[in-house]
Structure formats: structure tokens, C-alpha cells
C-alpha positions in Angstrom: 58.3 -25.6 13.8 55.4 -27.0 15.9 53.7 -23.6 16.1 53.9 -23.3 12.3 51.8 -26.4 11.6 48.7 -25.4 13.7 48.6 -21.9 12.1 48.9 -23.5 8.7 46.1 -26.0 9.3 43.9 -23.3 10.7 44.5 -21.3 7.6 43.7 -24.3 5.4 40.6 -25.0 7.4 39.5 -21.3 7.0 40.1 -21.5 3.3 38.0 -24.6 3.0 35.2 -22.9 5.0 35.3 -19.8 2.7 35.2 -22.1 -0.3 32.3 -24.1 1.1 30.1 -21.2 1.8 30.7 -19.5 -1.6 32.8 -16.5 -0.4 35.8 -17.3 -2.6 33.5 -17.8 -5.7 31.7 -14.5 -5.0 35.0 -12.6 -4.5 36.5 -14.1 -7.6 33.5 -13.1 -9.7 33.6 -9.5 -8.4 37.3 -9.2 -8.9 37.0 -10.6 -12.5 34.3 -8.1 -13.1 36.5 -5.3 -11.9 39.4 -6.6 -14.0 37.1 -6.6 -17.1 35.8 -3.1 -16.5 36.9 -1.0 -19.5 37.1 2.1 -17.3 38.4 1.3 -13.8 36.4 3.1 -11.0 38.1 5.7 -8.9 37.3 3.8 -5.8 37.7 0.0 -6.1 36.4 -0.7 -2.6 33.1 1.0 -3.5 32.9 -1.2 -6.6 33.5 -4.3 -4.5 30.9 -3.3 -2.0 28.3 -2.5 -4.6 28.8 -5.7 -6.5 29.1 -8.0 -3.5 25.9 -6.6 -2.0 23.9 -6.9 -5.1 24.5 -10.6 -5.7 23.4 -13.9 -4.3 20.3 -14.9 -2.3 20.0 -11.6 -0.5 18.6 -10.0 -3.6 15.8 -12.5 -3.7 15.2 -11.9 0.0 15.0 -8.2 -0.5 12.6 -8.5 -3.4 10.4 -10.8 -1.4 10.4 -8.3 1.5 9.5 -5.4 -0.8 6.6 -7.4 -2.2 5.4 -8.2 1.3 5.7 -4.5 2.3 3.7 -3.6 -0.8 1.0 -6.1 0.1 0.8 -5.0 3.7 0.5 -1.4 2.7 -2.5 -2.3 0.5 -4.0 -4.3 3.3 -3.5 -1.4 5.7 -5.2 1.0 3.3 -8.2 -1.4 3.0 -8.5 -1.9 6.7 -8.2 1.9 7.3 -11.1 2.5 4.8 -13.2 -0.3 6.5 -12.5 1.2 9.9 -13.6 4.6 8.8 -16.8 3.2 7.3 -17.6 1.2 10.4 -17.0 4.3 12.6 -19.5 6.2 10.5 -22.1 3.4 10.9 -21.4 3.3 14.6 -22.0 7.1 14.9 -25.5 6.5 13.5 -26.4 4.2 16.5 -24.5 6.0 19.3 -26.6 9.1 19.4 -29.7 6.9 19.7 -28.2 5.0 22.6 -27.3 8.3 24.4 -30.9 9.6 23.9 -32.3 6.4 25.4 -30.0 6.6 28.4 -31.1 10.2 29.0 -34.8 9.3 28.8 -34.5 6.7 31.5 
């Protein structure tokens, strides 16, 4: 009997943890969504994966990262253009520097 109590308390502690971090709520919502589906999917696990992965704060994080990537791509494009322009200007002055060194 003594070994039954610690396992039960660990189980209860784990349940409280899952409830606290929102796992139980998320699972419940996805399972209710699956229950309410008029046409049940062939693969319920894929349904769960798809709907669990698309909810919660991760979606906002992904959207923020996509926006950041888009902004960084634009900045890279601008800097690449600027770099090309500056290299062209530098080429105007480099031949003169080579001619002066040869004349000395």
C-alpha cells in the first residue's frame, strides 16, 4: 500500500502541472474539434498534430519571425545594391592610384 500513495501523488502532481501550463486545455479543445468534425479524418493523429501545432503563442512567434525575415531580406537587398554602387565608385579611383604608383 505504501508504494501506491507516492505513485498516486506523482500522478496528481503531473496532472496539476499539465493543467497549469495549459496542456489539458489545449488537448481538450483539439479533441472537441475532432469530435465535432462532420467527416472524421482517416488519420486522427495527423489531425491532432496539425491542430495542436497551429494554436497558441507559437503562431505569433512564427509570424513575428516571418516578418523579421522579410525585413532582413529587404535590408540585405538594399545593402547589396549600396555595396555594388560603392564598388563602382571605388573603381573610378583605383586606376588613378595605380597610375600614380607606377609613375613614382
